[in-house]
C-alpha positions in Angstrom: 13.9 -17.4 -27.0 12.7 -13.9 -28.1 11.6 -13.0 -24.6 15.0 -14.1 -23.2 16.7 -11.7 -25.5 14.5 -8.8 -24.6 14.9 -9.5 -20.9 18.7 -9.7 -21.3 18.5 -6.2 -22.7 17.3 -5.0 -19.3 20.3 -6.3 -17.5 22.6 -3.4 -16.7 20.1 -0.8 -17.8 18.2 -0.8 -14.5 19.5 0.8 -11.4 19.5 -0.6 -7.9 16.4 0.8 -6.1 14.4 1.0 -9.3 10.9 -0.5 -9.6 10.2 -2.2 -12.9 7.0 -3.5 -14.5 7.4 -6.2 -17.2 4.2 -6.7 -19.3 4.0 -10.3 -20.6 0.8 -9.8 -22.6 2.3 -11.2 -25.8 4.3 -14.0 -24.2 2.7 -17.4 -24.7 5.6 -19.5 -23.5 8.5 -18.9 -21.2 11.3 -21.5 -20.5 13.6 -21.7 -17.5 16.3 -19.8 -19.4 14.1 -16.7 -19.7 12.9 -17.1 -16.1 16.6 -17.1 -15.0 17.2 -13.9 -16.9 14.0 -12.4 -15.2 15.4 -13.4 -11.8 18.7 -11.7 -12.7 16.9 -8.5 -13.5 14.9 -8.8 -10.2 18.2 -9.1 -8.3 19.3 -5.7 -9.6 16.3 -3.7 -8.6 14.1 -3.0 -5.6 10.8 -4.3 -6.9 9.8 -6.2 -10.0 6.1 -6.4 -11.1 5.1 -8.9 -13.7 1.8 -8.2 -15.4 -0.5 -10.1 -17.8 1.2 -13.5 -17.6 -0.7 -16.0 -19.7 -1.9 -19.3 -18.1 1.2 -21.3 -19.0 3.6 -18.5 -18.0 1.8 -17.8 -14.8 1.9 -21.5 -13.9 5.7 -21.5 -14.5 6.1 -18.5 -12.2 4.0 -20.2 -9.5 5.5 -23.7 -9.7 9.1 -22.4 -9.5 8.3 -20.1 -6.5 9.1 -17.0 -8.5 5.7 -15.4 -7.8 6.2 -16.0 -4.0 9.4 -13.9 -3.7 8.8 -10.9 -1.5 10.5 -8.5 -4.0 8.2 -9.7 -6.9 4.6 -9.0 -7.5 2.7 -11.0 -10.2 -0.5 -9.3 -11.3 -3.2 -11.1 -13.2 
């Protein structure tokens, strides 16, 4: 749940219209709770870019449709 806590720290600290890059290099696992928090962050800003998602995390982003949202870019 460490990633969830870090992401929750972003809520309220970003401004509407901002672009944000979240680097997931050290994240080996993400559950739906953390994904929900990431979605909440994305709703507050103009564009969210997710970079360096591992295989399991990338699969979660793809299977849930998160990576298909027009306001989100998922980089390899």
